[in-house]
N, CA, C and O atoms as a Tinker XYZ file with bonds, in Angstrom:
   528  protein
     1  N    110.086000  -16.063000  202.201000    73     2
     2  CA   110.977000  -16.675000  201.383000    64     1     3
     3  C    112.114000  -15.681000  200.803000    63     2     4     5
     4  O    111.929000  -14.529000  200.411000    81     3
     5  N    113.164000  -16.296000  200.834000    73     3     6
     6  CA   114.485000  -15.580000  200.309000    64     5     7
     7  C    114.806000  -15.830000  198.936000    63     6     8     9
     8  O    114.913000  -17.000000  198.571000    81     7
     9  N    114.979000  -14.857000  198.097000    73     7    10
    10  CA   115.444000  -14.944000  196.817000    64     9    11
    11  C    116.815000  -14.877000  196.736000    63    10    12    13
    12  O    117.411000  -14.053000  197.428000    81    11
    13  N    117.528000  -15.767000  195.847000    73    11    14
    14  CA   118.852000  -15.842000  195.770000    64    13    15
    15  C    119.244000  -15.352000  194.238000    63    14    16    17
    16  O    118.517000  -15.681000  193.301000    81    15
    17  N    120.212000  -14.697000  194.068000    73    15    18
    18  CA   120.728000  -14.260000  192.718000    64    17    19
    19  C    122.326000  -14.685000  192.866000    63    18    20    21
    20  O    122.986000  -14.136000  193.748000    81    19
    21  N    122.871000  -15.558000  192.093000    73    19    22
    22  CA   124.201000  -16.201000  191.989000    64    21    23
    23  C    124.955000  -15.420000  190.801000    63    22    24    25
    24  O    124.423000  -15.160000  189.722000    81    23
    25  N    126.170000  -15.110000  191.129000    73    23    26
    26  CA   127.063000  -14.474000  190.071000    64    25    27
    27  C    128.506000  -14.540000  190.400000    63    26    28    29
    28  O    128.843000  -14.848000  191.543000    81    27
    29  N    129.435000  -14.259000  189.429000    73    27    30
    30  CA   130.887000  -14.460000  189.687000    64    29    31
    31  C    131.456000  -13.078000  189.490000    63    30    32    33
    32  O    130.860000  -12.267000  188.780000    81    31
    33  N    132.656000  -12.764000  190.131000    73    31    34
    34  CA   133.228000  -11.498000  190.014000    64    33    35
    35  C    134.138000  -11.600000  188.954000    63    34    36    37
    36  O    134.939000  -12.522000  188.799000    81    35
    37  N    133.968000  -10.476000  188.120000    73    35    38
    38  CA   134.980000  -10.304000  186.875000    64    37    39
    39  C    135.988000   -9.281000  186.957000    63    38    40    41
    40  O    135.785000   -8.383000  187.774000    81    39
    41  N    136.985000   -9.249000  186.298000    73    39    42
    42  CA   138.022000   -8.264000  186.510000    64    41    43
    43  C    137.533000   -6.815000  186.595000    63    42    44    45
    44  O    138.025000   -5.932000  187.297000    81    43
    45  N    136.426000   -6.706000  185.721000    73    43    46
    46  CA   135.942000   -5.257000  185.669000    64    45    47
    47  C    135.117000   -4.732000  186.979000    63    46    48    49
    48  O    134.753000   -3.565000  187.125000    81    47
    49  N    134.886000   -5.795000  187.908000    73    47    50
    50  CA   134.310000   -5.464000  189.086000    64    49    51
    51  C    135.316000   -4.937000  190.171000    63    50    52    53
    52  O    134.913000   -4.356000  191.179000    81    51
    53  N    136.541000   -5.150000  189.936000    73    51    54
    54  CA   137.617000   -4.971000  190.950000    64    53    55
    55  C    138.438000   -3.602000  190.789000    63    54    56    57
    56  O    138.445000   -2.996000  189.718000    81    55
    57  N    139.033000   -3.219000  191.765000    73    55    58
    58  CA   139.806000   -1.920000  191.812000    64    57    59
    59  C    141.218000   -2.286000  191.730000    63    58    60    61
    60  O    141.565000   -3.443000  191.493000    81    59
    61  N    142.100000   -1.257000  191.933000    73    59    62
    62  CA   143.476000   -1.620000  191.724000    64    61    63
    63  C    144.128000   -2.519000  192.705000    63    62    64    65
    64  O    145.178000   -3.103000  192.438000    81    63
    65  N    143.475000   -2.642000  193.911000    73    63    66
    66  CA   143.917000   -3.468000  194.817000    64    65    67
    67  C    143.508000   -4.950000  194.452000    63    66    68    69
    68  O    144.165000   -5.826000  195.015000    81    67
    69  N    142.540000   -5.333000  193.610000    73    67    70
    70  CA   142.193000   -6.546000  193.196000    64    69    71
    71  C    140.902000   -6.984000  193.970000    63    70    72    73
    72  O    140.443000   -8.119000  193.839000    81    71
    73  N    140.363000   -6.084000  194.743000    73    71    74
    74  CA   139.151000   -6.304000  195.535000    64    73    75
    75  C    138.040000   -5.562000  194.897000    63    74    76    77
    76  O    138.291000   -4.622000  194.144000    81    75
    77  N    136.829000   -5.929000  195.155000    73    75    78
    78  CA   135.572000   -5.519000  194.553000    64    77    79
    79  C    135.401000   -3.982000  194.967000    63    78    80    81
    80  O    135.391000   -3.580000  196.131000    81    79
    81  N    135.274000   -3.231000  193.882000    73    79    82
    82  CA   134.955000   -1.832000  194.161000    64    81    83
    83  C    133.683000   -1.628000  194.846000    63    82    84    85
    84  O    132.657000   -2.195000  194.471000    81    83
    85  N    133.728000   -0.760000  195.932000    73    83    86
    86  CA   132.555000   -0.642000  196.886000    64    85    87
    87  C    131.280000   -0.378000  196.162000    63    86    88    89
    88  O    130.265000   -0.992000  196.493000    81    87
    89  N    131.264000    0.535000  195.152000    73    87    90
    90  CA   130.015000    0.990000  194.642000    64    89    91
    91  C    129.384000   -0.214000  193.859000    63    90    92    93
    92  O    128.159000   -0.274000  193.762000    81    91
    93  N    130.215000   -1.208000  193.276000    73    91    94
    94  CA   129.519000   -2.310000  192.589000    64    93    95
    95  C    128.670000   -3.182000  193.422000    63    94    96    97
    96  O    127.911000   -3.953000  192.834000    81    95
    97  N    128.695000   -3.166000  194.788000    73    95    98
    98  CA   127.750000   -3.800000  195.712000    64    97    99
    99  C    126.370000   -3.334000  195.400000    63    98   100   101
   100  O    125.445000   -4.145000  195.433000    81    99
   101  N    126.177000   -2.153000  195.116000    73    99   102
   102  CA   124.947000   -1.322000  194.753000    64   101   103
   103  C    124.513000   -2.002000  193.441000    63   102   104   105
   104  O    123.328000   -2.330000  193.375000    81   103
   105  N    125.272000   -2.245000  192.439000    73   103   106
   106  CA   124.937000   -2.884000  191.176000    64   105   107
   107  C    124.522000   -4.149000  191.434000    63   106   108   109
   108  O    123.544000   -4.564000  190.813000    81   107
   109  N    125.154000   -4.962000  192.354000    73   107   110
   110  CA   124.845000   -6.339000  192.530000    64   109   111
   111  C    123.451000   -6.558000  193.282000    63   110   112   113
   112  O    122.664000   -7.456000  192.984000    81   111
   113  N    123.265000   -5.690000  194.221000    73   111   114
   114  CA   121.891000   -5.866000  194.872000    64   113   115
   115  C    120.867000   -5.367000  193.981000    63   114   116   117
   116  O    119.758000   -5.872000  194.154000    81   115
   117  N    120.987000   -4.357000  192.922000    73   115   118
   118  CA   120.109000   -4.122000  191.912000    64   117   119
   119  C    119.680000   -5.124000  191.151000    63   118   120   121
   120  O    118.484000   -5.243000  190.885000    81   119
   121  N    120.687000   -6.040000  190.671000    73   119   122
   122  CA   120.454000   -7.129000  189.810000    64   121   123
   123  C    119.618000   -8.181000  190.585000    63   122   124   125
   124  O    118.751000   -8.835000  190.006000    81   123
   125  N    119.895000   -8.333000  191.908000    73   123   126
   126  CA   119.106000   -9.167000  192.798000    64   125   127
   127  C    117.693000   -8.752000  192.817000    63   126   128   129
   128  O    116.789000   -9.540000  192.538000    81   127
   129  N    117.491000   -7.515000  193.146000    73   127   130
   130  CA   116.104000   -7.050000  193.237000    64   129   131
   131  C    115.359000   -7.149000  191.787000    63   130   132   133
   132  O    114.228000   -7.631000  191.733000    81   131
   133  N    115.942000   -6.736000  190.758000    73   131   134
   134  CA   115.369000   -6.679000  189.451000    64   133   135
   135  C    115.066000   -8.268000  189.173000    63   134   136   137
   136  O    113.987000   -8.540000  188.646000    81   135
   137  N    115.812000   -9.141000  189.448000    73   135   138
   138  CA   115.684000  -10.624000  189.141000    64   137   139
   139  C    114.408000  -11.073000  189.939000    63   138   140   141
   140  O    113.485000  -11.671000  189.385000    81   139
   141  N    114.410000  -10.744000  191.296000    73   139   142
   142  CA   113.208000  -11.030000  192.217000    64   141   143
   143  C    111.950000  -10.398000  191.545000    63   142   144   145
   144  O    110.970000  -11.126000  191.389000    81   143
   145  N    111.909000   -9.260000  191.187000    73   143   146
   146  CA   110.890000   -8.656000  190.510000    64   145   147
   147  C    110.264000   -9.305000  189.165000    63   146   148   149
   148  O    109.057000   -9.460000  188.980000    81   147
   149  N    111.258000   -9.646000  188.288000    73   147   150
   150  CA   110.960000  -10.437000  187.165000    64   149   151
   151  C    110.417000  -11.931000  187.528000    63   150   152   153
   152  O    109.414000  -12.415000  187.005000    81   151
   153  N    111.132000  -12.518000  188.389000    73   151   154
   154  CA   110.800000  -13.817000  188.653000    64   153   155
   155  C    109.326000  -13.916000  189.530000    63   154   156   157
   156  O    108.654000  -14.946000  189.584000    81   155
   157  N    109.032000  -12.855000  190.084000    73   155   158
   158  CA   107.740000  -12.651000  190.807000    64   157   159
   159  C    106.431000  -12.656000  189.691000    63   158   160   161
   160  O    105.272000  -12.962000  189.971000    81   159
   161  N    106.919000  -12.251000  188.421000    73   159   162
   162  CA   105.950000  -12.184000  187.508000    64   161   163
   163  C    105.485000  -10.758000  187.157000    63   162   164   165
   164  O    104.406000  -10.513000  186.618000    81   163
   165  N    106.428000   -9.817000  187.523000    73   163   166
   166  CA   105.964000   -8.472000  187.283000    64   165   167
   167  C    106.995000   -8.072000  186.094000    63   166   168   169
   168  O    108.197000   -8.333000  186.069000    81   167
   169  N    106.203000   -7.345000  185.071000    73   167   170
   170  CA   106.825000   -7.027000  183.814000    64   169   171
   171  C    107.248000   -5.561000  184.033000    63   170   172   173
   172  O    106.373000   -4.696000  183.983000    81   171
   173  N    108.375000   -5.265000  184.244000    73   171   174
   174  CA   108.914000   -3.849000  184.416000    64   173   175
   175  C    108.814000   -3.069000  183.113000    63   174   176   177
   176  O    108.523000   -1.873000  183.117000    81   175
   177  N    109.046000   -3.724000  182.043000    73   175   178
   178  CA   108.944000   -3.061000  180.734000    64   177   179
   179  C    107.555000   -2.596000  180.504000    63   178   180   181
   180  O    107.311000   -1.502000  179.994000    81   179
   181  N    106.623000   -3.462000  180.896000    73   179   182
   182  CA   105.232000   -3.098000  180.705000    64   181   183
   183  C    104.806000   -1.986000  181.619000    63   182   184   185
   184  O    104.024000   -1.117000  181.235000    81   183
   185  N    105.329000   -2.009000  182.851000    73   183   186
   186  CA   104.969000   -0.997000  183.831000    64   185   187
   187  C    105.579000    0.436000  183.308000    63   186   188   189
   188  O    105.030000    1.500000  183.593000    81   187
   189  N    106.706000    0.358000  182.556000    73   187   190
   190  CA   107.439000    1.565000  182.082000    64   189   191
   191  C    106.608000    2.077000  180.934000    63   190   192   193
   192  O    106.508000    3.288000  180.733000    81   191
   193  N    105.965000    1.112000  180.119000    73   191   194
   194  CA   105.262000    1.692000  178.948000    64   193   195
   195  C    103.915000    2.160000  179.605000    63   194   196   197
   196  O    103.238000    2.916000  178.910000    81   195
   197  N    103.510000    1.880000  180.632000    73   195   198
   198  CA   102.180000    2.444000  181.281000    64   197   199
   199  C    102.517000    3.609000  182.188000    63   198   200   201
   200  O    101.616000    4.180000  182.803000    81   199
   201  N    103.778000    3.982000  182.292000    73   199   202
   202  CA   104.185000    5.228000  182.950000    64   201   203
   203  C    104.428000    4.994000  184.392000    63   202   204   205
   204  O    104.237000    5.936000  185.161000    81   203
   205  N    104.852000    3.780000  184.879000    73   203   206
   206  CA   104.961000    3.617000  186.271000    64   205   207
   207  C    106.377000    2.794000  186.390000    63   206   208   209
   208  O    106.693000    1.923000  185.579000    81   207
   209  N    107.199000    3.192000  187.527000    73   207   210
   210  CA   108.330000    2.690000  187.724000    64   209   211
   211  C    108.839000    2.516000  189.181000    63   210   212   213
   212  O    108.463000    3.304000  190.048000    81   211
   213  N    109.765000    1.404000  189.489000    73   211   214
   214  CA   110.353000    1.283000  190.770000    64   213   215
   215  C    111.577000    2.040000  190.721000    63   214   216   217
   216  O    112.414000    1.900000  189.829000    81   215
   217  N    111.688000    2.940000  191.803000    73   215   218
   218  CA   112.982000    3.629000  192.061000    64   217   219
   219  C    113.497000    3.563000  193.459000    63   218   220   221
   220  O    112.784000    3.549000  194.462000    81   219
   221  N    114.852000    3.522000  193.434000    73   219   222
   222  CA   115.353000    3.460000  194.836000    64   221   223
   223  C    115.160000    4.813000  195.570000    63   222   224   225
   224  O    115.564000    5.828000  195.004000    81   223
   225  N    114.522000    4.909000  196.889000    73   223   226
   226  CA   114.218000    6.029000  197.559000    64   225   227
   227  C    115.315000    6.191000  198.676000    63   226   228   229
   228  O    115.758000    7.287000  199.019000    81   227
   229  N    115.710000    4.973000  199.209000    73   227   230
   230  CA   116.680000    5.134000  200.550000    64   229   231
   231  C    117.452000    3.836000  200.568000    63   230   232   233
   232  O    116.884000    2.777000  200.306000    81   231
   233  N    118.669000    3.892000  200.857000    73   231   234
   234  CA   119.471000    2.786000  201.170000    64   233   235
   235  C    120.350000    2.947000  202.431000    63   234   236   237
   236  O    120.860000    4.027000  202.729000    81   235
   237  N    120.482000    1.963000  203.061000    73   235   238
   238  CA   121.303000    1.747000  204.352000    64   237   239
   239  C    122.270000    0.732000  204.110000    63   238   240   241
   240  O    121.836000   -0.419000  204.068000    81   239
   241  N    123.452000    0.908000  203.948000    73   239   242
   242  CA   124.263000   -0.166000  203.676000    64   241   243
   243  C    125.650000   -0.266000  204.565000    63   242   244   245
   244  O    126.228000    0.731000  204.997000    81   243
   245  N    126.032000   -1.429000  204.742000    73   243   246
   246  CA   127.335000   -1.756000  205.475000    64   245   247
   247  C    128.163000   -2.756000  204.966000    63   246   248   249
   248  O    127.720000   -3.877000  204.713000    81   247
   249  N    129.347000   -2.438000  204.791000    73   247   250
   250  CA   130.385000   -3.451000  204.232000    64   249   251
   251  C    131.083000   -4.212000  205.357000    63   250   252   253
   252  O    131.602000   -3.641000  206.317000    81   251
   253  N    131.066000   -5.493000  205.186000    73   251   254
   254  CA   131.590000   -6.358000  206.265000    64   253   255
   255  C    132.870000   -7.004000  205.862000    63   254   256   257
   256  O    133.753000   -7.094000  206.715000    81   255
   257  N    133.072000   -7.466000  204.656000    73   255   258
   258  CA   134.381000   -8.133000  204.234000    64   257   259
   259  C    134.468000   -7.709000  202.692000    63   258   260   261
   260  O    133.598000   -7.063000  202.109000    81   259
   261  N    135.650000   -8.173000  202.130000    73   259   262
   262  CA   135.860000   -7.969000  200.621000    64   261   263
   263  C    135.646000   -9.131000  199.739000    63   262   264   265
   264  O    135.789000  -10.251000  200.230000    81   263
   265  N    135.345000   -9.013000  198.586000    73   263   266
   266  CA   135.192000  -10.028000  197.584000    64   265   267
   267  C    136.289000   -9.748000  196.574000    63   266   268   269
   268  O    136.713000   -8.600000  196.447000    81   267
   269  N    136.785000  -10.792000  195.824000    73   267   270
   270  CA   137.932000  -10.759000  194.875000    64   269   271
   271  C    137.513000  -11.304000  193.725000    63   270   272   273
   272  O    136.430000  -11.871000  193.585000    81   271
   273  N    138.514000  -11.122000  192.705000    73   271   274
   274  CA   138.296000  -11.742000  191.372000    64   273   275
   275  C    137.992000  -13.245000  191.463000    63   274   276   277
   276  O    138.596000  -13.968000  192.255000    81   275
   277  N    137.071000  -13.680000  190.659000    73   275   278
   278  CA   136.640000  -15.049000  190.404000    64   277   279
   279  C    135.695000  -15.561000  191.555000    63   278   280   281
   280  O    135.082000  -16.622000  191.439000    81   279
   281  N    135.602000  -14.731000  192.710000    73   279   282
   282  CA   134.844000  -15.310000  193.759000    64   281   283
   283  C    133.287000  -15.384000  193.373000    63   282   284   285
   284  O    132.736000  -14.455000  192.782000    81   283
   285  N    132.653000  -16.500000  193.734000    73   283   286
   286  CA   131.277000  -16.840000  193.384000    64   285   287
   287  C    130.362000  -16.157000  194.649000    63   286   288   289
   288  O    130.398000  -16.559000  195.812000    81   287
   289  N    129.649000  -15.185000  194.212000    73   287   290
   290  CA   128.724000  -14.589000  195.384000    64   289   291
   291  C    127.203000  -14.832000  195.110000    63   290   292   293
   292  O    126.729000  -15.255000  194.055000    81   291
   293  N    126.606000  -14.532000  196.108000    73   291   294
   294  CA   125.137000  -14.756000  196.285000    64   293   295
   295  C    124.591000  -13.476000  196.824000    63   294   296   297
   296  O    125.073000  -12.949000  197.827000    81   295
   297  N    123.565000  -12.965000  196.146000    73   295   298
   298  CA   122.726000  -11.771000  196.831000    64   297   299
   299  C    121.517000  -12.537000  197.278000    63   298   300   301
   300  O    120.924000  -13.247000  196.466000    81   299
   301  N    121.075000  -12.425000  198.646000    73   299   302
   302  CA   119.838000  -12.711000  199.154000    64   301   303
   303  C    118.996000  -11.595000  199.381000    63   302   304   305
   304  O    119.341000  -10.634000  200.068000    81   303
   305  N    117.871000  -11.706000  198.805000    73   303   306
   306  CA   116.903000  -10.505000  199.058000    64   305   307
   307  C    115.534000  -10.890000  199.576000    63   306   308   309
   308  O    114.908000  -11.792000  199.020000    81   307
   309  N    115.092000  -10.298000  200.524000    73   307   310
   310  CA   113.806000  -10.647000  201.252000    64   309   311
   311  C    113.153000   -9.428000  201.427000    63   310   312   313
   312  O    113.751000   -8.429000  201.829000    81   311
   313  N    111.730000   -9.446000  201.099000    73   311   314
   314  CA   110.893000   -8.403000  201.377000    64   313   315
   315  C    110.589000   -8.180000  202.797000    63   314   316   317
   316  O    110.216000   -9.140000  203.473000    81   315
   317  N    110.709000   -7.020000  203.317000    73   315   318
   318  CA   110.466000   -6.708000  204.752000    64   317   319
   319  C    109.113000   -6.069000  204.974000    63   318   320   321
   320  O    108.383000   -6.354000  205.923000    81   319
   321  N    108.839000   -5.215000  204.063000    73   319   322
   322  CA   107.543000   -4.320000  204.253000    64   321   323
   323  C    107.042000   -3.855000  203.004000    63   322   324   325
   324  O    107.813000   -3.622000  202.073000    81   323
   325  N    105.651000   -3.683000  202.900000    73   323   326
   326  CA   105.046000   -3.082000  201.895000    64   325   327
   327  C    104.043000   -2.147000  202.340000    63   326   328   329
   328  O    103.151000   -2.498000  203.114000    81   327
   329  N    104.151000   -0.901000  201.860000    73   327   330
   330  CA   103.173000    0.183000  202.512000    64   329   331
   331  C    103.128000    1.207000  201.439000    63   330   332   333
   332  O    104.081000    1.819000  200.958000    81   331
   333  N    101.664000    1.311000  201.091000    73   331   334
   334  CA   101.308000    2.479000  200.201000    64   333   335
   335  C    102.098000    2.329000  198.825000    63   334   336   337
   336  O    101.797000    1.458000  198.010000    81   335
   337  N    102.981000    3.109000  198.656000    73   335   338
   338  CA   103.966000    3.283000  197.445000    64   337   339
   339  C    105.356000    2.758000  197.645000    63   338   340   341
   340  O    106.222000    2.934000  196.788000    81   339
   341  N    105.586000    2.099000  198.791000    73   339   342
   342  CA   106.997000    1.691000  199.124000    64   341   343
   343  C    106.955000    0.242000  199.319000    63   342   344   345
   344  O    105.958000   -0.400000  199.649000    81   343
   345  N    108.190000   -0.241000  199.073000    73   343   346
   346  CA   108.520000   -1.657000  199.415000    64   345   347
   347  C    109.947000   -1.625000  199.836000    63   346   348   349
   348  O    110.839000   -1.096000  199.174000    81   347
   349  N    110.107000   -2.234000  200.997000    73   347   350
   350  CA   111.354000   -2.231000  201.769000    64   349   351
   351  C    112.022000   -3.719000  201.652000    63   350   352   353
   352  O    111.325000   -4.714000  201.849000    81   351
   353  N    113.200000   -3.805000  201.371000    73   351   354
   354  CA   113.953000   -5.151000  201.132000    64   353   355
   355  C    115.103000   -5.175000  202.037000    63   354   356   357
   356  O    115.721000   -4.138000  202.277000    81   355
   357  N    115.450000   -6.391000  202.595000    73   355   358
   358  CA   116.657000   -6.659000  203.206000    64   357   359
   359  C    117.497000   -7.373000  202.115000    63   358   360   361
   360  O    117.040000   -8.347000  201.517000    81   359
   361  N    118.723000   -6.877000  201.867000    73   359   362
   362  CA   119.699000   -7.541000  200.856000    64   361   363
   363  C    120.915000   -7.840000  201.492000    63   362   364   365
   364  O    121.405000   -7.001000  202.247000    81   363
   365  N    121.447000   -8.868000  201.303000    73   363   366
   366  CA   122.844000   -9.194000  201.710000    64   365   367
   367  C    123.589000   -9.845000  200.559000    63   366   368   369
   368  O    122.990000  -10.516000  199.718000    81   367
   369  N    124.977000   -9.631000  200.525000    73   367   370
   370  CA   125.788000  -10.371000  199.503000    64   369   371
   371  C    126.639000  -11.206000  200.342000    63   370   372   373
   372  O    127.148000  -10.765000  201.372000    81   371
   373  N    126.821000  -12.492000  199.897000    73   371   374
   374  CA   127.566000  -13.526000  200.676000    64   373   375
   375  C    128.537000  -14.134000  199.609000    63   374   376   377
   376  O    128.297000  -14.201000  198.403000    81   375
   377  N    129.672000  -14.566000  200.241000    73   375   378
   378  CA   130.770000  -15.499000  199.510000    64   377   379
   379  C    130.580000  -16.734000  200.351000    63   378   380   381
   380  O    131.038000  -16.823000  201.490000    81   379
   381  N    129.951000  -17.599000  199.807000    73   379   382
   382  CA   129.641000  -18.929000  200.532000    64   381   383
   383  C    128.840000  -18.360000  201.810000    63   382   384   385
   384  O    127.869000  -17.612000  201.687000    81   383
   385  N    129.295000  -18.746000  202.914000    73   383   386
   386  CA   128.467000  -18.208000  204.046000    64   385   387
   387  C    129.175000  -17.098000  204.790000    63   386   388   389
   388  O    128.957000  -16.917000  205.987000    81   387
   389  N    130.022000  -16.349000  204.098000    73   387   390
   390  CA   130.707000  -15.082000  204.705000    64   389   391
   391  C    129.958000  -14.044000  204.308000    63   390   392   393
   392  O    129.838000  -13.852000  203.098000    81   391
   393  N    129.318000  -13.184000  205.242000    73   391   394
   394  CA   128.648000  -12.057000  204.801000    64   393   395
   395  C    129.626000  -10.838000  204.474000    63   394   396   397
   396  O    130.449000  -10.389000  205.272000    81   395
   397  N    129.417000  -10.386000  203.213000    73   395   398
   398  CA   130.298000   -9.258000  202.783000    64   397   399
   399  C    129.636000   -7.958000  202.853000    63   398   400   401
   400  O    130.302000   -6.957000  203.118000    81   399
   401  N    128.306000   -7.889000  202.624000    73   399   402
   402  CA   127.657000   -6.611000  202.443000    64   401   403
   403  C    126.134000   -6.806000  202.917000    63   402   404   405
   404  O    125.495000   -7.818000  202.631000    81   403
   405  N    125.652000   -5.815000  203.616000    73   403   406
   406  CA   124.244000   -5.874000  203.947000    64   405   407
   407  C    123.648000   -4.619000  203.872000    63   406   408   409
   408  O    124.306000   -3.613000  204.135000    81   407
   409  N    122.353000   -4.554000  203.508000    73   407   410
   410  CA   121.630000   -3.329000  203.201000    64   409   411
   411  C    120.103000   -3.578000  203.468000    63   410   412   413
   412  O    119.541000   -4.673000  203.439000    81   411
   413  N    119.540000   -2.364000  203.732000    73   411   414
   414  CA   117.991000   -2.126000  203.716000    64   413   415
   415  C    117.706000   -1.114000  202.673000    63   414   416   417
   416  O    118.137000    0.038000  202.702000    81   415
   417  N    116.986000   -1.597000  201.790000    73   415   418
   418  CA   116.603000   -0.834000  200.594000    64   417   419
   419  C    115.182000   -0.400000  200.499000    63   418   420   421
   420  O    114.353000   -1.309000  200.478000    81   419
   421  N    114.742000    0.858000  200.437000    73   419   422
   422  CA   113.306000    1.207000  200.172000    64   421   423
   423  C    113.237000    1.608000  198.893000    63   422   424   425
   424  O    113.981000    2.471000  198.428000    81   423
   425  N    112.231000    0.932000  198.167000    73   423   426
   426  CA   112.034000    1.234000  196.658000    64   425   427
   427  C    110.555000    2.024000  196.659000    63   426   428   429
   428  O    109.643000    1.680000  197.411000    81   427
   429  N    110.461000    3.011000  195.813000    73   427   430
   430  CA   109.206000    3.638000  195.685000    64   429   431
   431  C    108.565000    3.332000  194.302000    63   430   432   433
   432  O    109.223000    3.124000  193.282000    81   431
   433  N    107.329000    3.329000  194.373000    73   431   434
   434  CA   106.623000    2.950000  193.026000    64   433   435
   435  C    106.024000    4.425000  192.586000    63   434   436   437
   436  O    105.251000    5.061000  193.303000    81   435
   437  N    106.457000    4.831000  191.408000    73   435   438
   438  CA   106.297000    6.319000  191.012000    64   437   439
   439  C    105.569000    6.289000  189.551000    63   438   440   441
   440  O    105.562000    5.286000  188.837000    81   439
   441  N    104.981000    7.483000  189.221000    73   439   442
   442  CA   104.396000    7.786000  187.921000    64   441   443
   443  C    105.606000    8.429000  187.095000    63   442   444   445
   444  O    106.682000    8.696000  187.632000    81   443
   445  N    105.359000    8.636000  185.858000    73   443   446
   446  CA   106.342000    9.144000  184.954000    64   445   447
   447  C    106.702000   10.502000  185.331000    63   446   448   449
   448  O    107.796000   10.955000  184.995000    81   447
   449  N    105.781000   11.255000  186.071000    73   447   450
   450  CA   105.873000   12.566000  186.501000    64   449   451
   451  C    106.578000   12.662000  187.753000    63   450   452   453
   452  O    106.687000   13.776000  188.266000    81   451
   453  N    107.130000   11.534000  188.382000    73   451   454
   454  CA   107.781000   11.468000  189.514000    64   453   455
   455  C    106.966000   11.418000  190.834000    63   454   456   457
   456  O    107.527000   11.594000  191.916000    81   455
   457  N    105.760000   11.200000  190.741000    73   455   458
   458  CA   104.747000   11.144000  191.790000    64   457   459
   459  C    104.623000    9.829000  192.427000    63   458   460   461
   460  O    104.514000    8.843000  191.698000    81   459
   461  N    104.627000    9.682000  193.840000    73   459   462
   462  CA   104.390000    8.316000  194.282000    64   461   463
   463  C    102.878000    7.785000  193.842000    63   462   464   465
   464  O    101.904000    8.526000  193.708000    81   463
   465  N    102.888000    6.453000  193.660000    73   463   466
   466  CA   101.635000    5.763000  193.308000    64   465   467
   467  C    101.375000    4.621000  194.136000    63   466   468   469
   468  O    102.281000    3.808000  194.326000    81   467
   469  N    100.205000    4.460000  194.669000    73   467   470
   470  CA    99.852000    3.343000  195.472000    64   469   471
   471  C    100.142000    1.990000  194.667000    63   470   472   473
   472  O     99.762000    1.831000  193.507000    81   471
   473  N    100.845000    1.039000  195.391000    73   471   474
   474  CA   101.075000   -0.136000  194.527000    64   473   475
   475  C     99.760000   -0.970000  194.450000    63   474   476   477
   476  O     99.058000   -1.278000  195.413000    81   475
   477  N     99.535000   -1.298000  193.086000    73   475   478
   478  CA    98.208000   -2.017000  192.757000    64   477   479
   479  C     98.404000   -3.471000  193.574000    63   478   480   481
   480  O     99.472000   -4.036000  193.809000    81   479
   481  N     97.150000   -3.872000  193.907000    73   479   482
   482  CA    97.114000   -5.161000  194.660000    64   481   483
   483  C     97.618000   -6.269000  193.889000    63   482   484   485
   484  O     98.163000   -7.136000  194.573000    81   483
   485  N     97.577000   -6.493000  192.505000    73   483   486
   486  CA    98.322000   -7.576000  191.874000    64   485   487
   487  C     99.822000   -7.685000  192.101000    63   486   488   489
   488  O    100.423000   -8.743000  192.291000    81   487
   489  N    100.370000   -6.442000  192.058000    73   487   490
   490  CA   101.924000   -6.517000  192.403000    64   489   491
   491  C    102.145000   -6.779000  193.696000    63   490   492   493
   492  O    103.076000   -7.535000  193.975000    81   491
   493  N    101.399000   -6.253000  194.660000    73   491   494
   494  CA   101.497000   -6.594000  196.082000    64   493   495
   495  C    101.528000   -8.064000  196.213000    63   494   496   497
   496  O    102.484000   -8.590000  196.781000    81   495
   497  N    100.541000   -8.784000  195.723000    73   495   498
   498  CA   100.204000  -10.130000  195.652000    64   497   499
   499  C    101.412000  -10.906000  195.089000    63   498   500   501
   500  O    101.764000  -11.959000  195.620000    81   499
   501  N    102.031000  -10.408000  194.049000    73   499   502
   502  CA   103.186000  -11.012000  193.363000    64   501   503
   503  C    104.385000  -11.019000  194.251000    63   502   504   505
   504  O    105.143000  -11.988000  194.298000    81   503
   505  N    104.569000   -9.841000  195.015000    73   503   506
   506  CA   105.798000   -9.683000  195.716000    64   505   507
   507  C    105.739000  -10.335000  197.160000    63   506   508   509
   508  O    106.775000  -10.619000  197.760000    81   507
   509  N    104.637000  -10.531000  197.622000    73   507   510
   510  CA   104.490000  -11.110000  199.057000    64   509   511
   511  C    105.041000  -12.547000  199.058000    63   510   512   513
   512  O    105.316000  -13.045000  200.150000    81   511
   513  N    105.226000  -13.251000  197.940000    73   511   514
   514  CA   105.864000  -14.503000  198.062000    64   513   515
   515  C    107.312000  -14.545000  198.562000    63   514   516   517
   516  O    107.912000  -15.563000  198.910000    81   515
   517  N    107.816000  -13.218000  198.547000    73   515   518
   518  CA   109.252000  -13.041000  199.015000    64   517   519
   519  C    109.338000  -12.335000  200.355000    63   518   520   521
   520  O    110.415000  -11.866000  200.726000    81   519
   521  N    108.187000  -12.239000  201.129000    73   519   522
   522  CA   107.980000  -11.506000  202.312000    64   521   523
   523  C    108.696000  -12.392000  203.518000    63   522   524   525
   524  O    108.636000  -13.621000  203.482000    81   523
   525  N    109.302000  -11.768000  204.468000    73   523   526
   526  CA   109.977000  -12.497000  205.633000    64   525   527
   527  C    108.816000  -13.121000  206.478000    63   526   528
   528  O    109.071000  -13.774000  207.491000    81   527
């Protein structure tokens, strides 16, 4: 199942040329992943209190087209793979049906000391609903 996160481009998202600043796409996909995790029933604040965190380990990104002020965009997020302490997502940003940005993001599950921690089965089960 694909998770969708919809939002609008504000002035603060754009550069001097009036197009979305390239680094903001990383913020947009972060919001999409965070929303997916929340909507799957995983409480990241509780995980933090327990000393466990999701962190981006690796990202492969490609820019295809530009977004502009007031565009209504959609982040599509789909889980590709879960293994050990890692989750891999395919994330794309669209303006209607026009692909603007695509990425493969690997997220690691770690302890407060920065060590990888195997994903608990309950978290795996909650995330699986968004698997390809």
